N, C-alpha and C positions, 0 to 999 in steps of 0.2 A: 565441556561442551563448549563448543566454539561461540565467538563474542555474536551477538544476536545481530549487532548493528551491522558486522563484516558481513553477516549472511543477506543480510536485508539489501545490503552494496551489491555483492555477486549476483543475486538473483536480478535485481535490479539493472544491472551491465549485461546482462542475459536478453533478460524483456525489450531492452532499448537496440541490441542487434537485431532483434526480430522485428523490431517495428510495431510491437504492441503495450509500448511502456507507457502505464497509464500516470498521471500527478498525482503525486502525493502531499494533501494539508493537513495540518498539524493544527490544532486547537487545544486550550488548556483551558481549564476551569476548577474550581473548587467542589470537592464532593463532601460526603460525611468525613471519609476520613483522608481529607489532605488532598490535593492537587491530584488532576487527572486529567493523561494526555487522550486524546480521541484523533484518531487517523483517519482520514478519508480518502479514499481511491476513487479517482473518477478521471475519464478521458472528455476533452474538452482545454479550453483554454485557461489557464491560470487566475482564478479569482472572475471566472467570468459568470455570467447569467446562465449560458446553455451548458452546462456540464452533463453527463449523464454518469449520475453516480451507480461505483460498482460495486464496495465495499465499506461498512464503516468498521474501524476496531478500534479497541480502548486496551493499547498494551502494545510491546512492539513483536513480541510472541505472537498475537493475533494477527498485524500486519504482514509478518511473514509467512503465515500459513496462508493468508489472500492472495499473497503474490504469488506463493508456489501452486495455489490451484488457478490461478490465471496461468501461468504456466503450463500445468499441463493441459486446460485446457486449449490452447494456442500450440502445443503439440501435437494434439489430436486432430485438431483440425488442418493441419499440412499434409 
């Protein structure tokens, strides 16, 4: 299987080329089983107050799935 981070980069490039690139924020905190990374996809300004949250993902695989869903939704609207 391909590296998940490379796939995220490729899907991000395609979304950026289409002009529908959401911002990806990353938060880390400690859970019961150790460190947990939370990814938040949103439109708007980075660290701005008026951001429209699109999805929240825990883990890179779930982030990739969310980006692919956004890509498919953008392909259907064109």
